[in-house]
C-alpha positions in Angstrom: 19.8 -15.8 -11.4 19.6 -12.3 -13.5 19.5 -9.3 -12.0 16.4 -8.3 -13.7 14.6 -11.5 -11.9 15.2 -9.3 -8.7 13.3 -6.7 -9.7 9.8 -9.1 -11.0 9.9 -11.7 -8.5 7.7 -9.8 -6.3 5.7 -7.7 -8.2 5.0 -10.9 -10.3 4.0 -12.5 -6.7 1.2 -10.3 -6.5 0.3 -10.1 -10.5 1.8 -7.3 -11.3 4.7 -5.8 -13.8 7.5 -4.0 -12.2 5.8 -0.7 -13.8 2.9 -1.4 -12.2 4.0 -2.2 -8.3 6.2 0.7 -8.8 3.6 3.2 -9.3 1.5 1.6 -6.3 4.4 1.2 -4.3 4.8 5.3 -4.8 1.0 5.2 -4.1 1.4 4.0 -0.6 4.5 5.9 -0.1 3.1 8.9 -0.7 -0.2 8.6 1.3 2.1 7.4 4.4 4.2 10.6 3.6 0.5 12.6 4.2 -0.6 10.8 6.9 2.9 11.3 8.9 2.7 15.2 8.4 -0.7 14.9 9.1 0.0 13.1 12.4 3.0 15.5 13.4 0.7 18.5 12.8 -1.5 17.4 15.3 0.8 16.6 17.7 1.8 20.3 17.4 -1.8 21.2 17.1 -3.9 19.1 19.0 -7.0 20.6 16.9 -5.8 20.0 13.8 -6.3 16.7 11.6 -7.8 15.2 14.6 -8.7 12.1 12.4 -6.7 12.1 9.3 -4.2 9.8 10.6 -6.5 7.4 11.4 -8.1 7.5 7.8 -5.2 7.2 6.4 -4.3 4.0 8.2 -8.0 2.4 7.4 -7.7 3.5 3.5 -4.1 2.3 3.3 -5.0 -0.9 4.9 -8.0 -1.1 2.4 -5.6 -0.7 -0.4 -2.7 -3.0 0.8 -4.1 -5.9 2.6 -7.6 -6.3 1.5 -7.4 -5.3 -2.2 -3.8 -5.3 -3.3 -3.0 -8.9 -5.4 -3.8 -8.7 -9.0 -3.8 -12.3 -9.8 -7.3 -13.8 -10.6 -8.8 -16.1 -8.2 -11.7 -18.3 -7.8 -12.7 -17.2 -4.7 -11.8 -14.0 -2.8 -10.9 -12.5 -5.7 -8.9 -9.2 -5.2 -7.8 -10.6 -1.8 -4.4 -11.7 -0.2 -3.3 -12.5 2.8 -1.5 -9.7 4.9 1.9 -11.3 4.9 2.0 -10.7 1.4 1.5 -7.5 1.3 
């Protein structure tokens, strides 16, 4: 198996190119980083970011699990198993 196959195998399994997958994964990463910072601020200052962490988790779940797969499907288009996220 060629090295490029390793880079393309998983993105292809969710209907993306390497570049599309990179952008999506970086978007998730930045959202998680933002959520993490808000949770840390909330730990120090309980009156700040009271709902931001849970909102980030809900939004990420929707993006990653519910609407992640770009492959066309006859039933449940845009959905994929949580195990494939």
